[in-house]
C-alpha positions as CSV (number, residue, x, y, z in Angstrom):
1,M,-50.1,52.3,-44.8
2,V,-49.4,49.3,-42.8
3,T,-47.3,50.3,-39.7
4,S,-47.5,46.9,-37.6
5,V,-48.6,43.4,-38.2
6,K,-49.4,40.5,-35.9
7,C,-47.5,37.2,-36.7
8,S,-50.2,34.4,-37.2
9,K,-47.8,31.8,-35.9
10,C,-46.3,33.4,-32.7
11,G,-48.7,36.2,-32.2
12,L,-45.8,38.9,-32.0
13,V,-47.0,42.5,-33.0
14,Q,-44.1,44.1,-35.0
15,M,-43.3,46.5,-37.7
16,A,-44.3,45.5,-41.2
17,R,-41.8,43.2,-42.7
18,P,-41.5,40.2,-44.9
19,T,-40.9,37.7,-42.0
20,C,-41.5,37.5,-38.3
21,K,-38.5,38.6,-36.4
22,A,-39.2,36.1,-33.7
23,C,-40.1,32.9,-35.5
24,G,-39.2,33.6,-39.1
25,A,-42.8,32.8,-40.4
26,G,-44.0,34.8,-43.4
27,L,-46.1,37.6,-42.5
28,G,-48.3,37.7,-45.7
29,G,-50.8,40.1,-46.2
30,G,-49.0,42.0,-49.1
31,V,-46.0,42.5,-46.7
32,A,-43.9,39.9,-48.2
33,N,-42.6,42.2,-50.9
34,L,-41.6,45.0,-48.5
35,R,-38.1,46.1,-48.7
36,P,-36.5,47.6,-45.4
37,R,-36.3,51.2,-45.6
38,S,-32.9,52.6,-45.3
39,R,-32.6,55.2,-42.7
40,P,-29.8,57.9,-42.8
41,A,-27.2,57.2,-40.1
42,I,-26.9,59.8,-37.4
43,P,-23.3,60.1,-36.4
44,G,-22.7,59.1,-32.8
45,M,-26.0,57.1,-32.7
46,A,-24.9,54.1,-34.4
47,A,-24.1,52.3,-31.0
48,A,-27.8,52.5,-30.2
49,G,-28.4,49.4,-32.5
50,K,-31.7,47.8,-31.9
51,K,-32.2,49.4,-28.5
52,D,-34.9,52.0,-28.4
53,A,-34.2,55.6,-27.1
54,L,-35.9,54.8,-23.7
55,G,-33.8,51.8,-23.2
56,K,-30.6,53.7,-24.0
57,Y,-31.2,57.1,-22.5
58,G,-34.1,56.4,-20.0
59,G,-33.8,55.3,-16.5
60,P,-32.2,57.2,-13.5
61,V,-29.2,58.7,-15.5
62,G,-31.6,60.1,-18.3
63,I,-34.1,61.4,-15.8
64,L,-31.3,63.1,-13.8
65,A,-29.7,64.6,-17.0
66,A,-33.2,65.9,-18.0
67,V,-33.8,67.4,-14.4
68,I,-30.2,69.2,-14.6
69,A,-30.8,70.3,-18.1
70,A,-34.2,71.9,-17.2
71,L,-32.6,73.6,-14.1
72,I,-29.8,75.0,-16.1
73,G,-32.5,76.2,-18.8
74,R,-34.4,77.8,-16.2
75,Y,-31.5,79.7,-14.5
76,S,-29.8,80.7,-17.8
77,G,-32.8,81.5,-20.0
78,L,-32.1,83.3,-23.2
79,H,-28.3,82.7,-22.8
80,L,-29.1,79.0,-23.4
81,L,-31.5,79.6,-26.1
82,I,-29.1,81.4,-28.6
83,P,-26.4,78.8,-28.5
84,L,-28.9,76.0,-29.0
85,G,-30.4,77.8,-32.0
86,G,-26.8,78.3,-33.2
87,V,-26.0,74.7,-32.9
88,L,-29.2,73.7,-34.8
89,L,-28.5,76.2,-37.5
90,A,-24.9,75.1,-37.8
91,G,-25.8,71.4,-37.7
92,L,-28.3,71.9,-40.5
93,V,-25.9,73.8,-42.7
94,A,-23.1,71.2,-42.0
95,A,-25.3,68.4,-42.7
96,K,-26.1,69.7,-46.1
97,T,-22.7,70.9,-47.1
98,L,-20.0,68.9,-45.4
99,P,-18.3,66.2,-47.5
100,S,-18.9,62.5,-46.4
101,R,-15.4,62.0,-44.9
102,V,-16.4,64.9,-42.4
103,Q,-19.9,63.7,-41.5
104,P,-18.9,61.6,-38.5
105,L,-17.7,64.9,-37.1
106,L,-21.0,66.6,-37.6
107,P,-22.1,66.9,-34.0
108,A,-18.8,68.5,-33.0
109,V,-18.8,70.9,-35.9
110,A,-22.4,71.8,-35.1
111,V,-21.6,72.5,-31.5
112,Q,-18.4,74.6,-32.4
113,G,-20.4,76.4,-34.9
114,G,-23.2,77.2,-32.6
115,H,-20.7,78.3,-29.9
116,L,-19.2,80.7,-32.6
117,V,-22.7,82.0,-33.6
118,W,-23.4,82.6,-29.9
119,I,-20.0,84.5,-29.3
120,L,-20.8,86.7,-32.4
121,V,-24.2,87.5,-31.4
122,G,-23.5,88.2,-27.9
123,A,-20.5,90.5,-28.8
124,T,-22.5,92.2,-31.4
125,L,-25.4,92.9,-29.0
126,L,-23.0,94.3,-26.4
127,G,-20.9,96.3,-29.0
128,Q,-17.8,94.5,-28.1
129,V,-16.8,92.7,-31.2
130,G,-13.3,93.8,-31.1
131,L,-12.9,92.2,-27.6
132,V,-13.7,88.6,-29.0
133,L,-12.1,89.1,-32.4
134,L,-8.9,87.0,-31.6
135,P,-10.9,84.0,-30.2
136,V,-13.4,84.2,-33.0
137,I,-10.6,84.1,-35.6
138,L,-8.9,81.2,-33.9
139,M,-12.1,79.3,-33.6
140,M,-13.1,79.8,-37.3
141,A,-9.6,78.7,-38.2
142,G,-9.8,75.6,-36.0
143,I,-13.3,74.6,-37.5
144,T,-12.2,75.3,-40.9
145,W,-9.0,73.0,-40.4
146,V,-11.0,70.2,-39.0
147,I,-13.5,70.4,-42.0
148,A,-10.7,70.6,-44.5
149,K,-8.4,68.0,-43.0
150,P,-10.0,66.1,-40.0
151,G,-7.4,64.5,-38.1
152,V,-5.4,64.1,-34.8
153,A,-3.6,67.4,-35.4
154,S,-6.7,69.7,-36.4
155,I,-9.0,68.1,-33.6
156,G,-6.2,68.4,-31.1
157,C,-5.5,72.1,-31.8
158,L,-9.2,72.9,-31.6
159,T,-9.5,71.0,-28.4
160,A,-6.4,72.8,-26.9
161,F,-8.0,76.2,-27.7
162,Q,-11.2,75.2,-26.1
163,V,-9.4,74.0,-23.0
164,I,-7.6,77.3,-22.8
165,F,-10.9,79.2,-23.4
166,A,-12.7,77.1,-20.8
167,G,-9.9,77.9,-18.1
168,L,-10.3,81.6,-18.8
169,N,-14.1,81.4,-18.7
170,L,-13.9,79.4,-15.5
171,W,-11.8,82.0,-13.8
172,D,-14.3,84.7,-14.8
173,F,-17.2,82.4,-13.8
174,A,-15.8,82.0,-10.2
175,E,-15.5,85.8,-9.9
176,A,-19.0,86.7,-11.2
177,S,-22.1,87.0,-8.9
178,V,-24.6,84.2,-8.9
179,G,-27.6,85.4,-10.7
180,S,-26.0,88.1,-12.7
181,V,-26.1,88.2,-16.6
182,T,-22.3,87.4,-16.7
183,H,-22.7,84.4,-14.4
184,K,-25.4,82.9,-16.5
185,A,-23.7,83.6,-19.8
186,L,-20.4,82.1,-18.5
187,L,-22.4,79.0,-17.3
188,V,-23.5,78.4,-20.8
189,H,-20.1,79.0,-22.3
190,L,-18.6,76.4,-20.0
191,L,-21.4,73.9,-20.8
192,V,-21.0,74.4,-24.5
193,I,-17.3,73.9,-24.3
194,V,-17.7,70.8,-22.1
């Protein structure tokens, strides 16, 4: 399989394609009949255009974000792992099952679903499902509404719920002792909401 070719006219090394992207010369070598592969669009990533990931996310901001994420992961431990697994699981299920009109909202649905999974797992492990029953029902209703009828009203209601939920969690977070299980869990709650 040819992955890169060098243009004989200008010398540019590039992905195999029918013509050189710099000078337009034919690349030959059986490459002329290649058709560009279509790649599935990733919602939210269309703006990346022709920039590579390092150009878009690298540099000081990307490095700072990676360091902050690593520190939060180190502090929170398993409390961060469960929602990330939930987000991945919800994202995979949503990518396979959501209708095309909802696909642009896939990242938001995945994060909301992952948060919901984490709340349910945590409450089940602690034996306090009754305590989170109302927020879980409201969250499930909001996610279902966004999927069934995406629009300003459904997204606005789910956002309002999350803002209220964040306020309550922020209050508890401020009162929790640093390093406690509650403090770690609430930190992850707040990060998922944001």
